C-alpha positions as CSV (number, residue, x, y, z in Angstrom):
1,M,-37.1,41.3,-1.8
2,S,-36.5,41.0,2.0
3,S,-33.7,38.8,3.4
4,V,-36.3,36.5,5.0
5,S,-38.0,36.0,1.6
6,T,-34.7,35.4,-0.1
7,S,-33.7,32.8,2.6
8,R,-37.0,31.0,2.0
9,W,-35.8,30.3,-1.6
10,S,-32.1,30.2,-1.1
11,Q,-32.0,27.5,1.6
12,P,-34.0,24.8,-0.3
13,I,-32.3,25.6,-3.6
14,L,-28.8,25.3,-2.0
15,A,-29.8,22.1,-0.2
16,G,-30.8,20.7,-3.6
17,V,-27.5,21.6,-5.2
18,I,-25.6,20.0,-2.3
19,T,-27.8,16.9,-2.6
20,A,-26.9,16.5,-6.3
21,L,-23.2,17.2,-5.7
22,V,-22.9,14.7,-2.9
23,G,-24.9,12.0,-4.8
24,Y,-22.9,12.5,-8.0
25,L,-19.4,12.7,-6.5
26,S,-20.0,10.0,-4.0
27,S,-20.7,7.3,-6.5
28,F,-20.1,8.1,-10.2
29,A,-17.0,5.9,-10.1
30,V,-19.1,2.9,-8.9
31,V,-21.5,3.4,-11.9
32,L,-18.7,3.6,-14.4
33,S,-17.1,0.5,-12.9
34,G,-20.4,-1.4,-13.0
35,L,-21.3,-0.5,-16.6
36,Q,-17.8,-1.3,-17.9
37,A,-17.8,-4.6,-16.0
38,V,-20.8,-5.9,-18.0
39,G,-19.4,-4.9,-21.4
40,A,-19.8,-1.2,-22.0
41,N,-16.9,0.6,-23.7
42,Q,-15.9,4.1,-22.9
43,A,-18.6,5.8,-25.1
44,Q,-21.3,3.4,-23.9
45,A,-20.4,3.9,-20.2
46,A,-20.6,7.7,-20.8
47,S,-23.9,7.3,-22.5
48,G,-25.2,5.2,-19.6
49,L,-24.0,7.7,-17.0
50,L,-25.7,10.5,-18.9
51,A,-29.0,8.5,-19.3
52,L,-29.1,7.9,-15.6
53,I,-28.5,11.6,-14.8
54,L,-31.2,12.8,-17.2
55,T,-33.9,10.3,-16.1
56,Q,-33.3,10.7,-12.4
57,A,-33.3,14.5,-12.8
58,V,-36.6,14.4,-14.7
59,C,-38.2,12.0,-12.2
60,G,-37.1,14.0,-9.2
61,V,-38.3,17.3,-10.6
62,V,-41.7,15.9,-11.7
63,L,-42.3,14.0,-8.4
64,S,-41.3,16.9,-6.3
65,W,-43.3,19.4,-8.3
66,I,-46.5,17.3,-8.4
67,T,-46.5,16.1,-4.8
68,R,-45.0,19.3,-3.2
69,M,-42.6,16.9,-1.3
70,P,-38.8,16.8,-1.5
71,I,-38.7,13.5,-3.4
72,T,-35.1,13.1,-4.8
73,T,-34.1,10.3,-7.0
74,A,-30.7,8.8,-7.8
75,W,-29.0,6.0,-9.7
76,S,-28.9,2.6,-8.0
77,T,-25.4,2.6,-6.4
78,P,-25.8,-0.9,-4.9
79,G,-27.1,-2.0,-8.3
80,A,-24.0,-0.7,-10.0
81,A,-21.8,-2.6,-7.5
82,L,-23.8,-5.7,-8.3
83,L,-22.9,-5.2,-12.0
84,V,-19.2,-5.2,-11.0
85,G,-19.7,-8.6,-9.4
86,A,-21.5,-9.8,-12.6
87,G,-18.5,-8.9,-14.8
88,G,-17.1,-11.8,-16.7
89,A,-20.4,-13.5,-17.2
90,Q,-21.2,-15.1,-20.6
91,F,-23.3,-12.3,-22.1
92,G,-22.6,-9.1,-23.9
93,W,-23.5,-5.4,-23.5
94,N,-26.8,-5.7,-25.4
95,E,-28.0,-8.5,-23.2
96,A,-27.0,-6.5,-20.1
97,V,-29.1,-3.6,-21.4
98,G,-32.0,-6.1,-21.9
99,A,-31.6,-7.0,-18.3
100,F,-31.7,-3.3,-17.3
101,L,-35.0,-3.0,-19.2
102,V,-36.5,-6.0,-17.4
103,S,-35.4,-4.7,-14.0
104,G,-37.0,-1.3,-14.7
105,A,-40.2,-2.9,-15.9
106,L,-40.3,-4.9,-12.6
107,I,-39.9,-1.7,-10.6
108,M,-42.7,-0.1,-12.5
109,L,-44.9,-3.2,-12.0
110,T,-44.5,-2.9,-8.2
111,G,-46.3,0.4,-8.4
112,L,-49.0,-1.0,-10.8
113,I,-49.5,-4.4,-9.0
114,P,-49.4,-4.1,-5.2
115,P,-49.0,-7.9,-4.7
116,L,-45.7,-7.8,-6.5
117,G,-44.5,-5.2,-4.0
118,R,-45.6,-7.4,-1.1
119,L,-43.7,-10.3,-2.7
120,I,-40.5,-8.3,-2.6
121,A,-41.3,-7.3,1.0
122,A,-41.6,-11.0,1.9
123,I,-37.9,-11.6,1.1
124,P,-36.2,-11.6,4.5
125,E,-34.3,-8.3,5.0
126,K,-31.3,-10.1,6.5
127,I,-30.9,-12.2,3.3
128,A,-31.3,-9.2,1.0
129,Q,-28.7,-7.2,3.0
130,A,-26.3,-10.2,3.2
131,M,-26.5,-10.5,-0.6
132,L,-25.7,-6.9,-1.0
133,A,-22.8,-7.1,1.5
134,G,-21.3,-10.1,-0.4
135,V,-21.6,-8.3,-3.7
136,L,-19.9,-5.2,-2.3
137,L,-17.0,-7.1,-0.6
138,Q,-14.8,-7.5,-3.6
139,L,-15.2,-3.9,-4.7
140,C,-14.5,-2.6,-1.2
141,L,-11.2,-4.6,-1.1
142,V,-9.9,-2.7,-4.2
143,P,-8.7,0.4,-2.4
144,F,-6.4,-1.6,-0.2
145,T,-5.1,-4.0,-2.9
146,A,-4.5,-1.0,-5.1
147,L,-2.5,0.6,-2.3
148,G,0.1,-2.1,-2.8
149,T,0.3,-1.6,-6.6
150,I,-0.2,2.1,-7.1
151,P,0.4,3.7,-3.7
152,Q,1.5,7.0,-5.1
153,F,-2.0,7.5,-6.6
154,V,-4.3,5.7,-4.1
155,G,-2.4,6.9,-1.0
156,P,-3.4,10.6,-1.3
157,V,-7.0,9.5,-1.9
158,L,-7.1,7.4,1.3
159,V,-5.4,10.2,3.3
160,V,-7.9,12.8,2.2
161,W,-10.8,10.4,2.9
162,L,-9.6,9.7,6.4
163,V,-8.9,13.4,7.3
164,V,-12.3,14.7,6.0
165,L,-14.1,11.7,7.6
166,A,-12.8,12.9,11.0
167,F,-14.1,16.4,10.6
168,A,-16.9,16.4,8.0
169,P,-18.0,12.8,7.4
170,R,-20.7,13.6,4.9
171,W,-18.0,15.1,2.6
172,S,-15.4,12.4,3.0
173,V,-16.3,10.4,-0.1
174,P,-16.9,13.4,-2.4
175,A,-13.5,14.8,-1.3
176,A,-11.8,11.5,-2.0
177,M,-13.5,11.4,-5.4
178,A,-12.4,14.9,-6.1
179,V,-8.8,14.0,-5.3
180,A,-9.0,10.9,-7.5
181,L,-10.3,13.0,-10.4
182,G,-7.6,15.6,-9.8
183,I,-4.9,12.9,-10.0
184,A,-6.6,11.5,-13.1
185,V,-6.6,15.0,-14.8
186,V,-2.9,15.4,-14.1
187,S,-2.1,11.9,-15.4
188,V,-4.1,12.5,-18.6
189,A,-2.5,15.9,-19.1
190,M,1.0,14.4,-18.9
191,K,0.3,12.0,-21.7
192,D,1.5,13.5,-25.0
193,D,-1.5,13.0,-27.2
194,A,-4.2,12.4,-24.5
195,A,-5.9,15.7,-24.7
196,G,-6.6,15.4,-28.4
197,S,-8.2,12.0,-28.0
198,L,-10.7,12.8,-25.3
199,T,-14.4,13.0,-26.2
200,L,-15.6,15.7,-23.8
201,L,-19.1,16.4,-25.1
202,P,-21.9,14.2,-23.5
203,H,-24.0,12.2,-25.9
204,L,-26.4,9.3,-25.8
205,E,-25.7,6.0,-27.6
206,W,-28.8,4.0,-28.3
207,V,-28.6,0.3,-27.7
208,V,-30.8,-2.5,-29.1
209,P,-31.6,-4.7,-26.0
210,Q,-31.3,-8.4,-26.3
211,F,-32.7,-10.9,-23.8
212,S,-31.2,-14.0,-22.4
213,W,-32.0,-16.2,-19.4
214,E,-28.5,-15.8,-18.1
215,A,-28.6,-12.0,-18.1
216,I,-32.1,-11.9,-16.6
217,T,-31.2,-14.1,-13.7
218,G,-27.7,-12.8,-13.3
219,I,-28.5,-9.1,-13.6
220,A,-32.2,-8.2,-13.8
221,L,-33.6,-10.1,-10.8
222,P,-30.7,-9.3,-8.4
223,L,-30.7,-5.7,-9.6
224,F,-34.4,-5.3,-9.0
225,I,-34.2,-6.8,-5.6
226,V,-31.2,-4.8,-4.5
227,T,-32.7,-1.6,-5.8
228,M,-36.0,-2.1,-4.1
229,A,-34.5,-3.4,-0.8
230,S,-31.6,-1.0,-0.5
231,Q,-32.9,2.1,-2.1
232,N,-36.6,2.4,-2.7
233,V,-37.8,1.0,0.7
234,P,-35.2,3.0,2.7
235,G,-35.9,6.1,0.6
236,M,-39.5,6.0,1.6
237,A,-38.5,5.5,5.2
238,V,-36.2,8.5,5.1
239,L,-39.0,10.7,3.7
240,K,-41.5,9.4,6.3
241,S,-39.0,10.2,9.1
242,F,-39.2,13.8,8.1
243,G,-43.0,13.8,7.9
244,Y,-43.5,13.1,4.2
245,N,-45.9,10.3,3.1
246,A,-44.6,10.0,-0.4
247,P,-46.9,8.1,-2.8
248,W,-45.5,4.6,-3.2
249,S,-47.3,3.7,-6.5
250,A,-46.5,6.9,-8.3
251,S,-42.9,6.8,-7.1
252,M,-42.3,3.3,-8.3
253,I,-44.1,3.9,-11.6
254,A,-42.0,7.0,-12.3
255,T,-38.7,5.5,-11.3
256,G,-39.5,2.3,-13.1
257,A,-40.5,4.1,-16.3
258,G,-37.4,6.2,-16.0
259,S,-35.2,3.1,-15.6
260,V,-36.9,1.5,-18.7
261,A,-36.3,4.7,-20.8
262,G,-32.7,5.1,-19.6
263,S,-31.9,1.4,-20.3
264,F,-32.0,2.1,-24.1
265,A,-29.0,4.4,-23.7
266,G,-27.2,2.1,-21.2
267,G,-28.6,3.3,-17.8
268,H,-29.0,0.4,-15.3
269,A,-31.6,1.7,-12.8
270,I,-32.8,4.8,-11.0
271,N,-34.6,4.8,-7.7
272,L,-35.6,7.0,-4.7
273,A,-32.6,8.5,-3.0
274,A,-31.9,7.1,0.4
275,I,-28.9,8.6,2.3
276,S,-28.8,11.8,0.3
277,A,-32.6,12.2,0.6
278,A,-32.1,13.6,4.1
279,L,-30.2,16.6,2.7
280,A,-33.2,17.7,0.8
281,A,-35.9,16.7,3.3
282,G,-34.2,17.8,6.5
283,D,-33.7,21.1,8.3
284,E,-30.8,22.0,5.9
285,A,-33.5,22.6,3.3
286,G,-35.1,25.4,5.3
287,P,-37.3,25.7,8.4
288,D,-40.6,25.3,6.5
289,P,-41.3,21.7,5.6
290,A,-43.9,22.8,3.1
291,R,-41.3,24.5,1.0
292,R,-38.6,21.8,0.9
293,W,-40.1,20.4,-2.3
294,I,-38.0,23.2,-3.9
295,A,-34.9,21.3,-2.9
296,G,-36.1,18.3,-4.9
297,V,-36.6,20.4,-8.0
298,S,-33.2,22.1,-7.4
299,S,-31.5,18.8,-7.1
300,G,-32.9,17.6,-10.4
301,V,-31.9,20.8,-12.2
302,S,-28.4,20.5,-10.7
303,Y,-28.1,16.9,-12.0
304,I,-28.9,18.1,-15.5
305,L,-26.0,20.6,-15.2
306,L,-23.7,17.9,-13.9
307,G,-24.7,15.8,-17.0
308,L,-23.0,18.4,-19.2
309,V,-19.6,17.4,-17.8
310,S,-20.3,13.6,-17.7
311,G,-18.5,13.0,-21.0
312,A,-15.4,14.7,-19.8
313,I,-15.4,12.9,-16.5
314,V,-15.7,9.5,-18.2
315,A,-12.9,10.4,-20.6
316,I,-10.7,11.5,-17.8
317,S,-11.5,8.4,-15.8
318,A,-10.6,6.2,-18.7
319,G,-7.2,7.9,-19.0
320,S,-6.4,7.7,-15.3
321,P,-3.9,5.2,-13.8
322,E,-5.3,1.7,-13.9
323,G,-7.0,0.8,-10.7
324,L,-7.4,4.4,-9.4
325,I,-11.1,4.9,-10.2
326,P,-12.2,1.4,-9.0
327,A,-10.3,2.1,-5.8
328,A,-12.2,5.4,-5.3
329,A,-15.4,3.4,-6.0
330,G,-14.6,0.9,-3.3
331,L,-14.1,3.7,-0.8
332,A,-17.5,5.1,-1.7
333,L,-19.2,1.8,-0.8
334,L,-17.5,1.1,2.5
335,G,-20.3,2.7,4.5
336,T,-22.9,0.7,2.6
337,L,-21.0,-2.5,3.2
338,G,-20.7,-1.8,6.9
339,S,-24.4,-1.0,7.3
340,S,-25.5,-4.0,5.2
341,A,-23.3,-6.4,7.0
342,A,-24.4,-5.1,10.4
343,S,-28.0,-5.5,9.4
344,A,-27.5,-9.0,7.9
345,F,-25.8,-10.5,11.0
346,S,-27.7,-8.6,13.7
347,D,-30.1,-11.5,14.5
348,P,-28.4,-14.7,15.8
349,Q,-31.4,-16.8,14.7
350,Q,-31.0,-15.8,11.1
351,R,-27.3,-15.6,11.0
352,L,-26.6,-18.9,9.3
353,S,-28.8,-18.0,6.2
354,A,-27.2,-14.5,6.1
355,L,-23.7,-15.9,6.3
356,L,-24.3,-18.5,3.6
357,T,-25.9,-15.8,1.4
358,F,-23.0,-13.4,2.0
359,L,-20.3,-16.1,1.2
360,I,-22.0,-17.2,-2.0
361,A,-22.5,-13.6,-3.2
362,A,-18.8,-12.8,-2.4
363,S,-17.5,-16.0,-4.1
364,G,-18.3,-15.0,-7.7
365,L,-19.9,-18.5,-8.2
366,T,-21.4,-19.1,-11.6
367,V,-23.4,-22.3,-12.2
368,A,-25.5,-23.0,-15.4
369,G,-24.8,-19.5,-16.5
370,L,-26.4,-18.0,-13.4
371,G,-24.4,-15.6,-11.3
372,A,-23.5,-15.5,-7.7
373,A,-26.2,-13.0,-6.6
374,F,-28.9,-15.3,-7.9
375,W,-27.5,-18.4,-6.1
376,A,-26.8,-16.4,-3.0
377,L,-30.6,-15.6,-2.7
378,V,-31.5,-19.2,-3.5
379,G,-29.0,-20.6,-0.9
380,G,-30.1,-18.2,1.8
381,L,-33.8,-18.8,1.3
382,V,-33.3,-22.6,1.3
383,V,-31.4,-22.5,4.6
384,R,-34.0,-20.0,6.0
385,M,-36.9,-22.3,5.2
386,L,-35.4,-25.7,6.0
387,I,-33.3,-25.0,9.1
388,E,-33.9,-21.6,10.7
389,R,-37.6,-21.8,10.8
390,R,-37.3,-25.0,12.8
391,V,-35.2,-23.3,15.5
């Protein structure tokens, strides 16, 4: 086989591997924090992480193979951050799983029922981004509050993040996550009986979903909106910027069905990849755009391989110094917080509704069993309709 022919295969395959590594290392801590915040124990969080990995891998491989486009999928990182904000609400893990199922069904329905997609598109972008920024705020403060309580653990993570950010920004968060995991491994190894208590093999734990109005309004609806506005719509835009007109209906049906299937094992939501999508769709995946679909398949296969170590990563994270993994999760979301806030407050005529939405979402407000994300949307939309439209 000639070197040119080898390169035609190796470039997109390597791009897919990098896409999976960056996607996984950049945000697995956010997912774990989110699942545990809404009631998952260690085994259930490990199951949810594995369910997300498997469903997004299958969806990415199938969509890329059928469409011959580099369609990569990922877990909903903003959605996981929203779960952190929903922690402490008056519902349990089974009800949270029921909300995951409802959110996935709504995503699937946007592919089956076009008017539903248009309804989501009608939500002002500034309000949706302000809600996301408010949800992210508390989690993004954790690295700096933890610096005052466990500086010996968080300090090295912050230093590595800053140094790598200066020279290779794309790898800054994965590098920081790797350091956090390294510190966690050392901490666990130093505990006398820690090694014997770790459950390293990945496995799925099936959950019987329960449904409650509080969980649906506090998790399902905000999770659906955040996943659509912050992941699926931008994911489509990224693919289009590289010349790929990915099928909207098929993508939503696939990721929605994957989210429903994964919910029974604790997965919250999967969606089209947004930021990491450029790694598989851009020039790094090879000079021939018609062959970059291979990167989408390679990414999915790589995720499955990463799933084999998901149990070990959850176990190590559980044994790490308290606050270390949430601090790493906060670092992973700083970029998303910055872009969401910039977008939310960019238009002076819509700034009041965005500000109110942001503050309510960040406050942790709970009224009548309904969480802050729900009331943030309500408050922002009311101000938008009653005040800003008159200006």
